[in-house]
matplotlib code that plots the C-alpha trace (Angstrom):
import matplotlib.pyplot as plt

x = [0.2, 1.1, 1.4, 1.6, 2.7, 1.7, 2.4, -0.4, -0.1, 1.9, 0.2, 0.4, 2.5, 4.8, 5.4, 6.2, 8.2, 5.7, 5.9, 2.5, 2.1, -1.4, -2.5, -4.9, -3.0, -4.5, -3.9, -2.2, -3.3, 0.1, -0.7, -4.0, -2.3, 0.2, -2.0, -4.6, -0.6, -0.5, -3.7, -2.8, -0.1, -2.3, -4.7, -2.3, -1.8, -4.9, -5.5, -8.4, -8.5, -7.1, -6.0, -5.6, -4.2, -7.6, -5.5, -7.4, -4.8, -4.6, -8.4, -8.3, -5.8, -7.9, -10.6, -9.4, -7.5, -11.2, -13.3, -11.4, -10.8, -13.6, -12.3, -13.5, -11.8, -10.8, -9.3, -7.1, -4.8, -2.4, -1.5, -1.1, 2.0, 4.4, 2.9, 5.3, 3.6, 4.4, 6.8, 3.5, 3.2, 6.7, 8.5, 11.5, 13.9, 16.1, 18.8, 17.7, 17.9, 15.2, 15.0, 12.3, 10.1, 9.3, 5.6, 6.5, 5.7, 8.9, 10.8, 10.1, 6.6, 6.4, 8.6, 6.1, 3.1, 4.4, 5.2, 1.5, 0.2, 2.0, 0.7, -2.9, -2.7, -0.9, -3.9, -6.9, -6.2, -4.0, -6.0, -6.2, -3.6, -3.6, -3.0, -1.8, -2.3, 0.0, 2.5, 6.1, 8.0, 5.8, 5.8, 9.5, 9.2, 6.9, 9.8, 12.3, 10.3, 9.9, 13.7, 14.7, 16.8, 16.9, 14.3, 17.6, 18.2, 15.2, 15.2, 12.3, 9.5, 8.2, 4.4, 2.8, 5.5, 4.5, 6.5, 5.7, 6.1, 5.5, 4.0, 4.1]
y = [0.1, 3.4, 6.3, 9.8, 12.1, 16.1, 18.5, 21.2, 24.8, 27.7, 29.4, 32.9, 30.9, 29.2, 32.2, 33.8, 31.0, 29.7, 26.2, 25.5, 21.6, 20.8, 25.0, 25.1, 27.6, 29.5, 29.1, 31.9, 33.2, 32.1, 28.3, 28.4, 29.0, 26.7, 24.1, 24.8, 24.9, 20.9, 19.6, 18.5, 17.0, 15.2, 14.3, 12.1, 10.1, 7.9, 8.2, 6.8, 7.9, 10.6, 10.4, 13.5, 15.1, 16.0, 19.9, 22.5, 23.9, 20.4, 19.8, 23.1, 21.9, 18.5, 20.4, 22.6, 19.5, 17.8, 20.6, 18.6, 15.5, 14.5, 11.8, 10.2, 12.0, 10.2, 12.8, 10.6, 12.4, 9.6, 12.5, 15.3, 17.3, 17.0, 18.5, 21.0, 21.3, 24.5, 25.5, 25.3, 29.0, 29.8, 32.1, 29.8, 32.0, 28.2, 29.9, 30.3, 27.3, 26.0, 23.5, 20.7, 21.1, 18.1, 18.2, 18.1, 14.7, 13.2, 11.9, 8.4, 8.4, 10.4, 7.8, 4.9, 7.2, 7.2, 3.4, 2.5, 5.0, 3.1, -0.3, 1.4, 2.0, -1.3, -3.2, -1.1, 0.4, -2.0, -1.8, 2.5, 4.8, 7.0, 10.6, 11.2, 15.5, 15.7, 18.4, 19.1, 17.5, 14.3, 13.7, 13.7, 11.3, 8.7, 8.7, 8.3, 5.1, 3.9, 4.2, 2.5, 6.3, 8.9, 11.8, 14.2, 12.2, 13.5, 16.3, 19.1, 18.8, 22.6, 23.5, 21.1, 19.0, 15.6, 12.1, 8.3, 5.9, 2.2, -0.3, -3.8]
z = [0.2, -0.4, 1.8, 1.5, 4.6, 3.7, 6.0, 5.9, 4.8, 6.6, 9.0, 11.1, 13.8, 11.3, 9.7, 13.4, 14.4, 17.3, 18.6, 17.6, 19.0, 19.6, 19.1, 16.2, 14.1, 11.7, 7.7, 5.8, 2.2, 0.8, 2.8, 1.1, -2.0, -1.2, -0.9, -4.0, -6.1, -4.6, -5.9, -9.3, -8.3, -5.9, -8.2, -10.4, -7.3, -6.9, -3.7, -1.8, 1.5, 3.6, 7.4, 8.9, 12.4, 14.4, 15.0, 13.1, 10.8, 9.4, 9.0, 7.4, 5.0, 4.0, 4.0, 1.1, -0.8, -0.7, -2.5, -5.7, -4.6, -2.6, -0.8, 2.6, 5.4, 8.6, 11.6, 14.2, 17.7, 15.9, 13.5, 16.1, 16.5, 19.1, 22.4, 23.6, 26.9, 28.8, 25.5, 23.3, 22.2, 22.9, 19.6, 18.8, 16.2, 15.2, 16.3, 20.2, 22.0, 24.8, 27.1, 26.7, 29.7, 31.5, 30.3, 26.8, 25.0, 24.7, 21.6, 22.5, 22.9, 19.8, 18.1, 19.8, 18.6, 15.1, 15.2, 16.1, 12.8, 10.8, 12.4, 11.9, 8.8, 8.0, 9.9, 8.6, 4.9, 3.2, -0.4, 0.1, -1.3, 1.5, 2.0, 5.8, 6.2, 9.2, 10.8, 10.4, 13.0, 13.8, 9.0, 9.9, 13.2, 10.7, 8.0, 11.0, 12.4, 8.6, 7.3, 11.1, 11.4, 14.2, 13.5, 12.6, 9.9, 8.0, 6.1, 7.1, 4.9, 3.9, 4.1, 1.7, 0.9, 0.3, 1.0, 0.2, 2.1, 0.8, 3.4, 3.2]

ax = plt.figure().add_subplot(projection="3d")
ax.plot(x, y, z, "-o")
ax.set_aspect("equal")
plt.show()
């Protein structure tokens, strides 16, 4: 089966370098345009189902895509972004290092959730070609589990970028 990981469109919070985690996020006009521009490529993939994070920025992304694709959508918390705990909402400019708080989801827990997601897809959608709409960091974690590497080994995804994983 084919699984395409897709990062949601750009949000206002992305522009402001805010750790969104489980915050809803607000798509920018540019983000909406990015999504629309990606639809022709998505149409050529033979998709049969959308699995989507239940966080609003991904839901909004899925709805824009589905205006054209008209596919069933299943929302799942398995595809949520990392929960940053008390660091949620902090501005991180890429230079300033922050201390990850004790109440944030651990990398180990996030890795297990990524494994659980892949198992869920294999167990329930074997005959489908799935578009999984999720978040930048969590898409990288899914790829790290799939490729048996660390998350740091996976190149960051741009907004609306998608990558293929072939699941047995």
